[in-house]
KOLLUMZA-288460 format. One record per residue (C-alpha): chain; x, y, z; residue in three letters; residue number from 1. Coordinates in pm, whole numbers, plus 50000, padded with zeros to 5 digits. Layout:
REM residues N
(atom A,(X,Y,Z),Ala,NUM) ...
//
This chain:
REM residues 128
(atom A,(34157,87512,06009),Met,1) (atom A,(33914,87455,05693),Ser,2) (atom A,(33628,87710,05627),Met,3) (atom A,(33317,87645,05753),Thr,4) (atom A,(33005,87656,05484),Gly,5) (atom A,(32893,87991,05609),Leu,6) (atom A,(33256,88140,05530),Asp,7) (atom A,(33266,88001,05213),Arg,8) (atom A,(32920,88192,05162),Trp,9) (atom A,(33049,88473,05270),Tyr,10) (atom A,(33377,88428,05025),Ser,11) (atom A,(33115,88372,04754),Phe,12) (atom A,(32956,88731,04819),Met,13) (atom A,(33248,88901,04805),Arg,14) (atom A,(33415,88721,04530),Ser,15) (atom A,(33118,88632,04304),His,16) (atom A,(33313,88337,04206),Asp,17) (atom A,(33064,88113,03993),Arg,18) (atom A,(33270,87807,04074),Ala,19) (atom A,(33337,87817,04448),Met,20) (atom A,(32908,87848,04448),Leu,21) (atom A,(32880,87562,04210),Trp,22) (atom A,(33100,87338,04468),Asp,23) (atom A,(32948,87505,04774),Leu,24) (atom A,(32608,87362,04653),Leu,25) (atom A,(32513,86997,04765),His,26) (atom A,(32381,86804,04473),Pro,27) (atom A,(32020,86780,04606),Asp,28) (atom A,(32007,87171,04726),Ala,29) (atom A,(31675,87299,04752),Val,30) (atom A,(31572,87704,04739),Phe,31) (atom A,(31276,87896,04836),Glu,32) (atom A,(31158,88203,04775),Ser,33) (atom A,(30870,88424,04799),Pro,34) (atom A,(30915,88490,04406),Val,35) (atom A,(30900,88112,04283),Val,36) (atom A,(30569,87904,04340),His,37) (atom A,(30735,87606,04470),Ala,38) (atom A,(31059,87475,04609),Pro,39) (atom A,(31354,87442,04334),Gln,40) (atom A,(31517,87113,04383),Arg,41) (atom A,(31888,87033,04233),Gly,42) (atom A,(32205,87191,04204),Arg,43) (atom A,(32158,87294,03864),Glu,44) (atom A,(31809,87535,03931),Ile,45) (atom A,(31945,87626,04266),Val,46) (atom A,(32263,87781,04089),Phe,47) (atom A,(32078,87944,03842),Lys,48) (atom A,(31871,88109,04112),Tyr,49) (atom A,(32143,88199,04334),Leu,50) (atom A,(32399,88364,04064),Thr,51) (atom A,(32088,88575,03923),Thr,52) (atom A,(31981,88709,04292),Ala,53) (atom A,(32354,88777,04333),Glu,54) (atom A,(32328,88958,04025),Lys,55) (atom A,(32003,89124,04057),Val,56) (atom A,(32028,89194,04448),Leu,57) (atom A,(32378,89170,04545),Gly,58) (atom A,(32509,89512,04387),Gly,59) (atom A,(32718,89792,04600),Pro,60) (atom A,(32430,89847,04852),Gly,61) (atom A,(32376,89522,04949),Phe,62) (atom A,(32511,89464,05311),Ala,63) (atom A,(32473,89176,05566),Tyr,64) (atom A,(32315,89330,05906),Lys,65) (atom A,(32253,89055,06131),Gly,66) (atom A,(32388,88696,06167),Glu,67) (atom A,(32263,88427,06386),Trp,68) (atom A,(32378,88050,06343),Arg,69) (atom A,(32298,87703,06461),Ser,70) (atom A,(32433,87389,06436),Asp,71) (atom A,(32376,87322,06077),Asn,72) (atom A,(32286,87639,05975),Gly,73) (atom A,(32243,88055,05985),Ala,74) (atom A,(32005,88300,05933),Val,75) (atom A,(32173,88651,05760),Leu,76) (atom A,(31959,88958,05728),Glu,77) (atom A,(32051,89179,05441),Phe,78) (atom A,(31973,89529,05311),Glu,79) (atom A,(31974,89674,04971),Asn,80) (atom A,(31850,89998,04777),Glu,81) (atom A,(31738,89982,04406),Ile,82) (atom A,(31499,90189,04204),Asp,83) (atom A,(31455,90370,04550),Gly,84) (atom A,(31242,90054,04706),Ile,85) (atom A,(31460,89953,05020),Lys,86) (atom A,(31473,89613,05039),Ile,87) (atom A,(31527,89399,05397),Asn,88) (atom A,(31515,89041,05412),Gly,89) (atom A,(31645,88742,05565),Val,90) (atom A,(31877,88446,05388),Asp,91) (atom A,(31792,88099,05603),Met,92) (atom A,(32072,87849,05503),Ile,93) (atom A,(32129,87480,05600),Thr,94) (atom A,(32471,87321,05541),Phe,95) (atom A,(32547,86947,05535),Ala,96) (atom A,(32817,86809,05766),Asp,97) (atom A,(33031,86852,05483),Asp,98) (atom A,(33001,87255,05465),Gly,99) (atom A,(32777,87211,05150),Arg,100) (atom A,(32448,87383,05102),Ile,101) (atom A,(32134,87200,05127),Thr,102) (atom A,(31893,87432,05164),His,103) (atom A,(31833,87789,05104),Phe,104) (atom A,(31534,88003,05187),Lys,105) (atom A,(31498,88363,05095),Val,106) (atom A,(31247,88585,05283),Met,107) (atom A,(31183,88957,05166),Val,108) (atom A,(30988,89260,05254),Arg,109) (atom A,(30825,89494,05194),Pro,110) (atom A,(30570,89378,04928),Leu,111) (atom A,(30707,89652,04690),Lys,112) (atom A,(31041,89506,04708),Ala,113) (atom A,(30923,89118,04681),Ile,114) (atom A,(30720,89291,04331),Asn,115) (atom A,(31056,89458,04231),Leu,116) (atom A,(31252,89153,04286),Leu,117) (atom A,(31008,88962,04126),His,118) (atom A,(31019,89155,03812),Arg,119) (atom A,(31420,89201,03787),Leu,120) (atom A,(31471,88827,03853),Met,121) (atom A,(31200,88718,03559),Gly,122) (atom A,(31407,88970,03356),Glu,123) (atom A,(31741,88804,03427),Glu,124) (atom A,(31660,88473,03395),Leu,125) (atom A,(31466,88574,03061),Ala,126) (atom A,(31815,88667,02927),Arg,127) (atom A,(31977,88337,03037),Gln,128) 
//
């Protein structure tokens, strides 16, 4: 049995294997986030945002706490704490028939967490 797109996403989050993420993204993938003004379109930019978010947010305290699946996607609730701020959010992921990610939307709360992630993501993206 081959891995589903969601299984491949979880595998990436455990391994941090950037090549695995690249292969998982559809060429026309779209990324949306509360810290980005407009949807980001295309594998290259989605890859950049997801690898940066994984670096900023995906540290040792990061954990998925809930999962809801549909026929072509999933909503994954996550938690972490950075600089004393508890972060709660969801990744809403849509997959193509071949298992590649076509749409990735992140929602985060509370406002202090959004502001913190906005700053940290900006700093990390500026370093690249």
